[in-house]
C-alpha positions, -999 to +999 in steps of 0.1 A: -043-626+041-005-630+036+019-619+063+054-614+050+080-620+077+103-606+091+086-574+078+052-582+093+037-566+062+001-578+058-013-581+023-048-591+012-046-622-009-060-619-044-072-651-060-052-661-090-021-640-081+012-655-072+028-650-039+057-633-057+032-609-073+016-602-040+050-595-024+060-571-052+026-553-051+031-547-014+067-535-017+082-567-002+114-576-022+118-614-027+149-623-047+138-642-079+164-644-106+142-666-127+111-645-122+095-670-098+095-700-121+109-723-095+141-728-114+168-710-095+157-716-059+162-680-048+125-673-041+120-702-018+097-694+011+083-711+041+045-714+044+036-715+080-002-716+076-027-719+048-009-743+025-043-757+016-051-724-001-022-726-025-018-744-059-001-778-059+037-781-063+049-782-099+071-809-113+100-785-111+093-781-073+090-818-068+124-823-084+141-795-065+127-802-030+128-832-008+096-848+004+101-832+038+107-798+023+075-801+001+056-800+034+069-766+044+090-750+017+076-736-015+083-712-043+067-679-048+050-688-081+023-707-062-010-691-068-041-686-047-070-706-060-094-690-084-125-707-070 
């Protein structure tokens, strides 16, 4: 389950989908000039719970975010695991 704040909109997480895709599917608009590739930084989000259910940060994320930010901030291209 993903809860988009401040909307409070709850979305059932589908394995293999990105957070950005889940947001779009549920009508939540997240600014993503680069399409969620982790390049422009516009789609940065804060993951409050369930980080262990997401894919690992990409090299682009590692370059763009500090070590501290990598613990809480992410990009919406992260996917829910397929297994």
